[in-house]
BAMARDO-23878 format. One record per residue (C-alpha): residue number from 1; x negated, y negated, z negated; residue in three letters. Coordinates in steps of 0.1 Angstrom, whole numbers. Each point is the difference from the previous one (the first is absolute). Layout:
# BAMARDO-23878
- num / px / py / pz / residuo
- NUM / X / Y / Z / ALA .
...
# end
This chain:
# BAMARDO-23878
- num / px / py / pz / residuo
- 1 / 390 / -1365 / -497 / UNK .
- 2 / -4 / 37 / 14 / UNK .
- 3 / 18 / 14 / 32 / UNK .
- 4 / -2 / 21 / 26 / UNK .
- 5 / 12 / -7 / 36 / UNK .
- 6 / 8 / 20 / 26 / UNK .
- 7 / 6 / -17 / 40 / UNK .
- 8 / 37 / 9 / 8 / UNK .
- 9 / 15 / -1 / 34 / UNK .
- 10 / 32 / -22 / -13 / UNK .
- 11 / 10 / -12 / -29 / UNK .
- 12 / 33 / 4 / -7 / UNK .
- 13 / 10 / -10 / -38 / UNK .
- 14 / -16 / -23 / -25 / UNK .
- 15 / 12 / -2 / -39 / UNK .
- 16 / -17 / -26 / -22 / UNK .
- 17 / -3 / 1 / -35 / UNK .
- 18 / -16 / -32 / -20 / UNK .
- 19 / -28 / 3 / -24 / UNK .
- 20 / -5 / -23 / -32 / UNK .
- 21 / -33 / -20 / 4 / UNK .
- 22 / -29 / -16 / -23 / UNK .
- 23 / -7 / -37 / 2 / UNK .
- 24 / -24 / -23 / -19 / UNK .
- 25 / 8 / -34 / -14 / UNK .
- 26 / -23 / -27 / -7 / UNK .
- 27 / 5 / -31 / -24 / UNK .
- 28 / -11 / -33 / -10 / UNK .
- 29 / 8 / 5 / -36 / UNK .
- 30 / -23 / 34 / -3 / UNK .
- 31 / 15 / 30 / 8 / UNK .
- 32 / 0 / 26 / 34 / UNK .
- 33 / 31 / 25 / -5 / UNK .
- 34 / 7 / 30 / 18 / UNK .
- 35 / 35 / 1 / 13 / UNK .
- 36 / 14 / 27 / 19 / UNK .
- 37 / 34 / -9 / 29 / UNK .
- 38 / 22 / 30 / 10 / UNK .
- 39 / 15 / -23 / 31 / UNK .
- 40 / 29 / -9 / -31 / UNK .
- 41 / -13 / -9 / -30 / UNK .
- 42 / -33 / -9 / -19 / UNK .
- 43 / -17 / 14 / -33 / UNK .
- 44 / -35 / -9 / -16 / UNK .
- 45 / -20 / 24 / -4 / UNK .
- 46 / -33 / -17 / -16 / UNK .
- 47 / -19 / -29 / -9 / UNK .
- 48 / -36 / -10 / -1 / UNK .
- 49 / -19 / -33 / -16 / UNK .
- 50 / -37 / 9 / 10 / UNK .
- 51 / 7 / -27 / 32 / UNK .
- 52 / 14 / -25 / -23 / UNK .
- 53 / 3 / -30 / -2 / UNK .
- 54 / 11 / -6 / 35 / UNK .
- 55 / 1 / 32 / 23 / UNK .
- 56 / 12 / -22 / 32 / UNK .
- 57 / -10 / 31 / 22 / UNK .
- 58 / -4 / 34 / 11 / UNK .
- 59 / -21 / 19 / 23 / UNK .
- 60 / 9 / 42 / 5 / UNK .
- 61 / -30 / 20 / 14 / UNK .
- 62 / 18 / 31 / 8 / UNK .
- 63 / 30 / 13 / -27 / UNK .
- 64 / -29 / 7 / -29 / UNK .
- 65 / -19 / -36 / 2 / UNK .
- 66 / 14 / -33 / -11 / UNK .
- 67 / -20 / -34 / 3 / UNK .
- 68 / 16 / -31 / -17 / UNK .
- 69 / -17 / -32 / -7 / UNK .
- 70 / 8 / -22 / -32 / UNK .
- 71 / -3 / -40 / 9 / UNK .
- 72 / -5 / -6 / -33 / UNK .
- 73 / 14 / -31 / -20 / UNK .
- 74 / 4 / -27 / 18 / UNK .
- 75 / -38 / -15 / 6 / UNK .
- 76 / -13 / 33 / -15 / UNK .
- 77 / -16 / 33 / 7 / UNK .
- 78 / 14 / 23 / 20 / UNK .
- 79 / -4 / 38 / 6 / UNK .
- 80 / 2 / 26 / 22 / UNK .
- 81 / 13 / 39 / -17 / UNK .
- 82 / 2 / 34 / 14 / UNK .
- 83 / 22 / 24 / -8 / UNK .
- 84 / 10 / 38 / 7 / UNK .
- 85 / 34 / 5 / 2 / UNK .
- 86 / 18 / 34 / -14 / UNK .
- 87 / 23 / 18 / 18 / UNK .
- 88 / 33 / -21 / -17 / UNK .
- 89 / -19 / -31 / 11 / UNK .
- 90 / -16 / -12 / -35 / UNK .
- 91 / -30 / -17 / 2 / UNK .
- 92 / -30 / 9 / -18 / UNK .
- 93 / -27 / -23 / -1 / UNK .
- 94 / -32 / 3 / 20 / UNK .
- 95 / -23 / -27 / -5 / UNK .
- 96 / 2 / -38 / 5 / UNK .
- 97 / -29 / -27 / 11 / UNK .
- 98 / 5 / -40 / -7 / UNK .
- 99 / -7 / -23 / 27 / UNK .
- 100 / 12 / -37 / 8 / UNK .
- 101 / 31 / -13 / -12 / UNK .
- 102 / 33 / 1 / 14 / UNK .
- 103 / -5 / 35 / 17 / UNK .
- 104 / 30 / 7 / 19 / UNK .
- 105 / -1 / 24 / 31 / UNK .
- 106 / -24 / 26 / 5 / UNK .
- 107 / -3 / 32 / 32 / UNK .
- 108 / -21 / 31 / -3 / UNK .
- 109 / -26 / 2 / 26 / UNK .
- 110 / 4 / 24 / 33 / UNK .
- 111 / -26 / 23 / -16 / UNK .
- 112 / 16 / -4 / -35 / UNK .
- 113 / -33 / -7 / -12 / UNK .
- 114 / 6 / -39 / -13 / UNK .
- 115 / 29 / -21 / -11 / UNK .
- 116 / 4 / -35 / 14 / UNK .
- 117 / 18 / -27 / -17 / UNK .
- 118 / 10 / -34 / 3 / UNK .
- 119 / -2 / -29 / -27 / UNK .
- 120 / 24 / -23 / 4 / UNK .
- 121 / -16 / -24 / -31 / UNK .
- 122 / -33 / 17 / 9 / UNK .
- 123 / 0 / -16 / 34 / UNK .
- 124 / -24 / 30 / 15 / UNK .
- 125 / 6 / 38 / 9 / UNK .
- 126 / -16 / 25 / -22 / UNK .
- 127 / -8 / 38 / 8 / UNK .
- 128 / -3 / 26 / -29 / UNK .
- 129 / -16 / 36 / 9 / UNK .
- 130 / 25 / 30 / -7 / UNK .
- 131 / -11 / 35 / -5 / UNK .
- 132 / 19 / 26 / 15 / UNK .
- 133 / 14 / 9 / -34 / UNK .
- 134 / 12 / -35 / -2 / UNK .
- 135 / -21 / -18 / -22 / UNK .
- 136 / -4 / -32 / 9 / UNK .
- 137 / -38 / -19 / -6 / UNK .
- 138 / -10 / -32 / -10 / UNK .
- 139 / 0 / -29 / 28 / UNK .
- 140 / -25 / 7 / 25 / UNK .
- 141 / 10 / -34 / 24 / UNK .
- 142 / 18 / -28 / -5 / UNK .
- 143 / 6 / -26 / 25 / UNK .
- 144 / 13 / -33 / -9 / UNK .
- 145 / 9 / -33 / 18 / UNK .
- 146 / 5 / -37 / -6 / UNK .
- 147 / 5 / -17 / 30 / UNK .
- 148 / 18 / -4 / 23 / UNK .
- 149 / 32 / -7 / -12 / UNK .
- 150 / 38 / -5 / 17 / UNK .
- 151 / 21 / -34 / 4 / UNK .
- 152 / 23 / 7 / -33 / UNK .
- 153 / -17 / -13 / -31 / UNK .
- 154 / 26 / 20 / -27 / UNK .
- 155 / -10 / 35 / 18 / UNK .
- 156 / -31 / -6 / 20 / UNK .
- 157 / -23 / -11 / -27 / UNK .
- 158 / -21 / 29 / 8 / UNK .
- 159 / -9 / 31 / 18 / UNK .
- 160 / 28 / 25 / -17 / UNK .
- 161 / -3 / 33 / 20 / UNK .
- 162 / 36 / 16 / -6 / UNK .
- 163 / -1 / 34 / 17 / UNK .
- 164 / -31 / 19 / 10 / UNK .
- 165 / 8 / 27 / 34 / UNK .
- 166 / -18 / 23 / 16 / UNK .
- 167 / 6 / 1 / 39 / UNK .
- 168 / 9 / 37 / 21 / UNK .
- 169 / -29 / 3 / 8 / UNK .
- 170 / -12 / 2 / -37 / UNK .
- 171 / -33 / -19 / 13 / UNK .
- 172 / 10 / -31 / -11 / UNK .
- 173 / 21 / -23 / -34 / UNK .
- 174 / 19 / -29 / 6 / UNK .
- 175 / 3 / -23 / -28 / UNK .
- 176 / 31 / -25 / 0 / UNK .
- 177 / -11 / -35 / -12 / UNK .
- 178 / 27 / -18 / -9 / UNK .
- 179 / -16 / -28 / -16 / UNK .
- 180 / -26 / -1 / 32 / UNK .
- 181 / 27 / 1 / 26 / UNK .
- 182 / -31 / 36 / 8 / UNK .
- 183 / 3 / 31 / 11 / UNK .
- 184 / -32 / 14 / -13 / UNK .
- 185 / -10 / 29 / 20 / UNK .
- 186 / -29 / 25 / -14 / UNK .
- 187 / -15 / 28 / 21 / UNK .
- 188 / 0 / 31 / -26 / UNK .
- 189 / -33 / 17 / -5 / UNK .
- 190 / -8 / 34 / -18 / UNK .
- 191 / 3 / -13 / -31 / UNK .
- 192 / 17 / -35 / -3 / UNK .
- 193 / 8 / -31 / 22 / UNK .
- 194 / -21 / -23 / 26 / UNK .
- 195 / 15 / -36 / 8 / UNK .
- 196 / 3 / 2 / 35 / UNK .
- 197 / 27 / -30 / 16 / UNK .
- 198 / 27 / -20 / -9 / UNK .
- 199 / 27 / -10 / 17 / UNK .
- 200 / 24 / -30 / -15 / UNK .
- 201 / 40 / 0 / -5 / UNK .
- 202 / 22 / -30 / 9 / UNK .
- 203 / -10 / -28 / -26 / UNK .
- 204 / 23 / 3 / -27 / UNK .
- 205 / 13 / 29 / 4 / UNK .
- 206 / -15 / 20 / -27 / UNK .
- 207 / -11 / 36 / 15 / UNK .
- 208 / 14 / 24 / -31 / UNK .
- 209 / 6 / 37 / 12 / UNK .
- 210 / -3 / 16 / 32 / UNK .
- 211 / 6 / 34 / 19 / UNK .
- 212 / -15 / 18 / 30 / UNK .
- 213 / 27 / 21 / 27 / UNK .
- 214 / -11 / 16 / 28 / UNK .
- 215 / 23 / -11 / 28 / UNK .
- 216 / -1 / 14 / 38 / UNK .
- 217 / -17 / -34 / 6 / UNK .
- 218 / -30 / 10 / -26 / UNK .
- 219 / -3 / -11 / -37 / UNK .
- 220 / 20 / -29 / -13 / UNK .
- 221 / -8 / -17 / -31 / UNK .
- 222 / 31 / -17 / -15 / UNK .
- 223 / -11 / -29 / -25 / UNK .
- 224 / 24 / -14 / -27 / UNK .
- 225 / -11 / -39 / -8 / UNK .
- 226 / 14 / -6 / -38 / UNK .
- 227 / -4 / -32 / 1 / UNK .
- 228 / 14 / -12 / 32 / UNK .
- 229 / 29 / 26 / 2 / UNK .
- 230 / -15 / 14 / 33 / UNK .
- 231 / -1 / 35 / 17 / UNK .
- 232 / -40 / -2 / 18 / UNK .
- 233 / -1 / 26 / 29 / UNK .
- 234 / -38 / 12 / 17 / UNK .
- 235 / -10 / 27 / 23 / UNK .
- 236 / -30 / 21 / -11 / UNK .
- 237 / -24 / 8 / 26 / UNK .
- 238 / -37 / 19 / -8 / UNK .
- 239 / -24 / -15 / 26 / UNK .
- 240 / -31 / 15 / -2 / UNK .
- 241 / 3 / 19 / -32 / UNK .
- 242 / 11 / -34 / -14 / UNK .
- 243 / 36 / -17 / -10 / UNK .
- 244 / 18 / -27 / 11 / UNK .
- 245 / 31 / -17 / -3 / UNK .
- 246 / 22 / -21 / 27 / UNK .
- 247 / 30 / -14 / -22 / UNK .
- 248 / 34 / 3 / 25 / UNK .
- 249 / 31 / -10 / -18 / UNK .
- 250 / 8 / -18 / -33 / UNK .
- 251 / 36 / -2 / -17 / UNK .
- 252 / 14 / -15 / -29 / UNK .
- 253 / 10 / 31 / -22 / UNK .
- 254 / 37 / -7 / -5 / UNK .
- 255 / -7 / 3 / 38 / UNK .
- 256 / 31 / -25 / 14 / UNK .
- 257 / 14 / -5 / -34 / UNK .
- 258 / -11 / -35 / -18 / UNK .
- 259 / -25 / 2 / -24 / UNK .
- 260 / 25 / -13 / -28 / UNK .
- 261 / -16 / -36 / -15 / UNK .
- 262 / -3 / 12 / -33 / UNK .
- 263 / -24 / -13 / -34 / UNK .
- 264 / -29 / 23 / -5 / UNK .
- 265 / 4 / 6 / 40 / UNK .
- 266 / 9 / 36 / 9 / UNK .
- 267 / -32 / 21 / 7 / UNK .
- 268 / -4 / 30 / 21 / UNK .
- 269 / -14 / 32 / -15 / UNK .
- 270 / -4 / 33 / 13 / UNK .
- 271 / 7 / 18 / 35 / UNK .
- 272 / 4 / 37 / 2 / UNK .
- 273 / 5 / 19 / 32 / UNK .
- 274 / 24 / 31 / 6 / UNK .
- 275 / -17 / 33 / 5 / UNK .
- 276 / 15 / 9 / 35 / UNK .
- 277 / -13 / -31 / 8 / UNK .
- 278 / 24 / -21 / 10 / UNK .
- 279 / 9 / -23 / -25 / UNK .
- 280 / -19 / -27 / -23 / UNK .
- 281 / 11 / -18 / -28 / UNK .
- 282 / -6 / -30 / -16 / UNK .
- 283 / 7 / -13 / -36 / UNK .
- 284 / 10 / -38 / -10 / UNK .
- 285 / -6 / -7 / -40 / UNK .
- 286 / 23 / -31 / -15 / UNK .
- 287 / 24 / -9 / 28 / UNK .
- 288 / 30 / 12 / -12 / UNK .
- 289 / 13 / 11 / 36 / UNK .
- 290 / 30 / 15 / -16 / UNK .
- 291 / 27 / -15 / -14 / UNK .
- 292 / 13 / 10 / -36 / UNK .
- 293 / -3 / 4 / -38 / UNK .
- 294 / -29 / 8 / 0 / UNK .
- 295 / -12 / -7 / 40 / UNK .
- 296 / -23 / 18 / 13 / UNK .
- 297 / -34 / -8 / 22 / UNK .
- 298 / -1 / 15 / 35 / UNK .
- 299 / -25 / 27 / 19 / UNK .
- 300 / 5 / 0 / 35 / UNK .
- 301 / -1 / 28 / 25 / UNK .
- 302 / -13 / -3 / 35 / UNK .
- 303 / -3 / 28 / 27 / UNK .
- 304 / -35 / 8 / 10 / UNK .
- 305 / 1 / 4 / 39 / UNK .
- 306 / -24 / 18 / 18 / UNK .
- 307 / -23 / -26 / 12 / UNK .
- 308 / -9 / -8 / -35 / UNK .
- 309 / 26 / -31 / 2 / UNK .
- 310 / 25 / -4 / -29 / UNK .
- 311 / 36 / -10 / 5 / UNK .
- 312 / 25 / -16 / -29 / UNK .
- 313 / 27 / 23 / -15 / UNK .
- 314 / 12 / -17 / -24 / UNK .
- 315 / -3 / -7 / -41 / UNK .
- 316 / 5 / 28 / -27 / UNK .
- 317 / 11 / -3 / -34 / UNK .
- 318 / -35 / 8 / -19 / UNK .
- 319 / 26 / 2 / -29 / UNK .
- 320 / -13 / -15 / -24 / UNK .
- 321 / -28 / -32 / -11 / UNK .
- 322 / -34 / 0 / 7 / UNK .
- 323 / -5 / 31 / 27 / UNK .
- 324 / -41 / -6 / -4 / UNK .
- 325 / 2 / 38 / 13 / UNK .
- 326 / 16 / 24 / 17 / UNK .
- 327 / -8 / 33 / 11 / UNK .
- 328 / 19 / 25 / 26 / UNK .
- 329 / -2 / 39 / -9 / UNK .
- 330 / -22 / 20 / 30 / UNK .
- 331 / 31 / 22 / 8 / UNK .
- 332 / 15 / -38 / 9 / UNK .
- 333 / 36 / 3 / -12 / UNK .
- 334 / -6 / -20 / -32 / UNK .
- 335 / -19 / -36 / -6 / UNK .
- 336 / -7 / -5 / -41 / UNK .
- 337 / 1 / -39 / -8 / UNK .
- 338 / -21 / -16 / -32 / UNK .
- 339 / 18 / -27 / -10 / UNK .
- 340 / -22 / -16 / -19 / UNK .
- 341 / 24 / -29 / -14 / UNK .
- 342 / 29 / 21 / -5 / UNK .
- 343 / -22 / 27 / -19 / UNK .
- 344 / 15 / 28 / 19 / UNK .
- 345 / -7 / 25 / 30 / UNK .
- 346 / 28 / 5 / 28 / UNK .
- 347 / 1 / 26 / 19 / UNK .
- 348 / 19 / -6 / 37 / UNK .
- 349 / 8 / 33 / 28 / UNK .
- 350 / -13 / -11 / 32 / UNK .
- 351 / 15 / 5 / 34 / UNK .
- 352 / -32 / 14 / 20 / UNK .
- 353 / 19 / -5 / 32 / UNK .
- 354 / 5 / -41 / -2 / UNK .
- 355 / -24 / -5 / -29 / UNK .
- 356 / 23 / -18 / -27 / UNK .
- 357 / 16 / 9 / -33 / UNK .
- 358 / 33 / -10 / -14 / UNK .
- 359 / 3 / -30 / -30 / UNK .
- 360 / 2 / 26 / -27 / UNK .
- 361 / -24 / 22 / -13 / UNK .
- 362 / 6 / 34 / -2 / UNK .
- 363 / -18 / 0 / -35 / UNK .
- 364 / -15 / -26 / -22 / UNK .
- 365 / -26 / 3 / -29 / UNK .
- 366 / -6 / -24 / -32 / UNK .
- 367 / -40 / -3 / -1 / UNK .
- 368 / -22 / -14 / -29 / UNK .
- 369 / -1 / -37 / 15 / UNK .
- 370 / -20 / -10 / 23 / UNK .
- 371 / 4 / 30 / 28 / UNK .
- 372 / -22 / -12 / 30 / UNK .
- 373 / -13 / 30 / 13 / UNK .
- 374 / 17 / 38 / 17 / UNK .
- 375 / -17 / 25 / 13 / UNK .
- 376 / 14 / 34 / 9 / UNK .
- 377 / -18 / 32 / -7 / UNK .
- 378 / 20 / 18 / 28 / UNK .
- 379 / 32 / -4 / 21 / UNK .
- 380 / 33 / 10 / -11 / UNK .
- 381 / 0 / 28 / 18 / UNK .
- 382 / 17 / 28 / 18 / UNK .
- 383 / 4 / 40 / -1 / UNK .
- 384 / 8 / 11 / 32 / UNK .
- 385 / 9 / 35 / 19 / UNK .
- 386 / 4 / -1 / 33 / UNK .
- 387 / 19 / 28 / 22 / UNK .
- 388 / -17 / 5 / 38 / UNK .
- 389 / 8 / 22 / 30 / UNK .
- 390 / -32 / 23 / -8 / UNK .
- 391 / -12 / -7 / -32 / UNK .
- 392 / 4 / -14 / -33 / UNK .
- 393 / -20 / -32 / -12 / UNK .
- 394 / -2 / -2 / -40 / UNK .
- 395 / -11 / -30 / -20 / UNK .
- 396 / -4 / -3 / -35 / UNK .
- 397 / -11 / -30 / -17 / UNK .
- 398 / -14 / 2 / -35 / UNK .
- 399 / -18 / -20 / -32 / UNK .
- 400 / 33 / -28 / 12 / UNK .
- 401 / -26 / -12 / 30 / UNK .
- 402 / 2 / -4 / 36 / UNK .
- 403 / -32 / -9 / 10 / UNK .
- 404 / -5 / 19 / 36 / UNK .
- 405 / -30 / 27 / 2 / UNK .
- 406 / -17 / -13 / 31 / UNK .
- 407 / -19 / 24 / 21 / UNK .
- 408 / -33 / -22 / 12 / UNK .
- 409 / -28 / 15 / 23 / UNK .
- 410 / -32 / -4 / -2 / UNK .
- 411 / -24 / -10 / 24 / UNK .
- 412 / -37 / -9 / -4 / UNK .
- 413 / -16 / -31 / 15 / UNK .
- 414 / -27 / -20 / -8 / UNK .
- 415 / 10 / -36 / 9 / UNK .
- 416 / -23 / -32 / -3 / UNK .
- 417 / 22 / -34 / 5 / UNK .
- 418 / -18 / -29 / -1 / UNK .
- 419 / 17 / -28 / -21 / UNK .
- 420 / 5 / -31 / 10 / UNK .
- 421 / 23 / -33 / -10 / UNK .
- 422 / 21 / -10 / 36 / UNK .
- 423 / 16 / -33 / 7 / UNK .
- 424 / 33 / 6 / 15 / UNK .
- 425 / 22 / -24 / 24 / UNK .
- 426 / 16 / -18 / -34 / UNK .
- 427 / -23 / -22 / -24 / UNK .
- 428 / 12 / 21 / -29 / UNK .
- 429 / -33 / 24 / 0 / UNK .
- 430 / -33 / -14 / -11 / UNK .
- 431 / -27 / 26 / -3 / UNK .
- 432 / -25 / 1 / -31 / UNK .
- 433 / -27 / 28 / 4 / UNK .
- 434 / -2 / 29 / 20 / UNK .
- 435 / -8 / 34 / -14 / UNK .
- 436 / -1 / 39 / 12 / UNK .
- 437 / 13 / 27 / -12 / UNK .
- 438 / 0 / 37 / 12 / UNK .
- 439 / 25 / 30 / 0 / UNK .
- 440 / -16 / 30 / -17 / UNK .
- 441 / 1 / 32 / 12 / UNK .
- 442 / 37 / 13 / -16 / UNK .
- 443 / -9 / 13 / -32 / UNK .
- 444 / 23 / 23 / -21 / UNK .
- 445 / 23 / -32 / -21 / UNK .
- 446 / -2 / 1 / -40 / UNK .
- 447 / 31 / -4 / -20 / UNK .
- 448 / 14 / -28 / 8 / UNK .
- 449 / -19 / -10 / 32 / UNK .
- 450 / 22 / -8 / 28 / UNK .
- 451 / 6 / 21 / 25 / UNK .
- 452 / 26 / -12 / 29 / UNK .
- 453 / 21 / -28 / 9 / UNK .
- 454 / 9 / -17 / 32 / UNK .
- 455 / -38 / -16 / 16 / UNK .
- 456 / -19 / 22 / -25 / UNK .
- 457 / -31 / 13 / 12 / UNK .
- 458 / -18 / 18 / -26 / UNK .
- 459 / -5 / 35 / -20 / UNK .
- 460 / 39 / 21 / 3 / UNK .
- 461 / -17 / 26 / -21 / UNK .
- 462 / 8 / 5 / -37 / UNK .
- 463 / -22 / 17 / -28 / UNK .
- 464 / 10 / 32 / -9 / UNK .
- 465 / 32 / -1 / -27 / UNK .
- 466 / 13 / -32 / 17 / UNK .
- 467 / 24 / -4 / 32 / UNK .
- 468 / 6 / -34 / 24 / UNK .
- 469 / 30 / -13 / -13 / UNK .
- 470 / 14 / -30 / 23 / UNK .
- 471 / 12 / -22 / -24 / UNK .
- 472 / 14 / -24 / 26 / UNK .
- 473 / -6 / -9 / 40 / UNK .
- 474 / -35 / -18 / -7 / UNK .
- 475 / -12 / 23 / -31 / UNK .
- 476 / -9 / 37 / -9 / UNK .
- 477 / -20 / 7 / -29 / UNK .
- 478 / -12 / 36 / -14 / UNK .
- 479 / 18 / 6 / -28 / UNK .
# end
């Protein structure tokens, strides 16, 4: 996105016009599909099968690189695949590397130099070096676990990491382990990870996916328990350069509603937060909370208070069966829901004031079997002409993208921080080891390197030919 802005004395009028955007859909049946959504209809752009047979998670790095996991055949070897994203959204494979079986989630390090992936059936976390050109190297680190396990034998027969997510500072990685009722925390070093500590989640909760949110009260980590259908909230602090979690709330993923009694039991899946950080949403699978022919599963809506506490609003229709994943476009206007067993993507128009959406989607798209991940390449943006009393500001969106370009301030400092495990007021944090990290004096960042975001204290200057682009409030990258 390119735009010019002049500060105006007063804004008198604003005229928006919606633009179409690309999304990527990962499936359990083989392909990754690129689709276009314009606010009212959906069309397919292209399809790729290089991450087959089960490309169930896609991670976007800016607007030109996509990393996909491949779970592999059940109890078979998984892999990670990198792609360039073309001008129309088509994918071109760059590289792939094999790994543990059941690779179902991946995150790219803040520096852009490695990929961490969660291996559900492989009982561990693996690390792949990543070049500035998006080329993956073979596994450089592998952490596997066989103890402890949770109290639900049918689901917790071993360690089952389900998600890996970097904290807002980029200095730590969380791996939510469904089988062990643990958050496994790693410290991030120049080339990979070091085991740091574990935080114990409620027994039988089955930690699945989490998300960090910056509030007036500080950093909050919201964690979904798949087995227990729970939402667990933690206050995150950084004593002496380390990291500590303090649990302070726990809810049913159904809020004040009763968890439906069904066999098999319903299971919570995804958590997302609106771009303005005012609302949170959690999907429930197999609950059929809304009757009809066919019935529909639910997504619970929550208000995020200024102190980080959650307030239940209501259950919303998911649009069909088994919303394993859903996502909100960066402008906050639309929600795309991947309905695994309905084989559809449902698009809802979201009310940014109430945080709710109507029962009927504005559009649906019939997917190949098993859509389980849907990611927006950009927001459904606006072209806005603003008239003021003293000047005219024109904002022009190009290439159908609305990712804001943020001016970053470069500050040259050298800081050495002692990082050590700490014990919180709760009994959930168990120190593992002591490490020391050094924040270097502001080097110029290469392409794909992080250059800003909430809590970021590292380099903000990019090499010639690239600029610092704000991808979200927590992460900016040299692109």
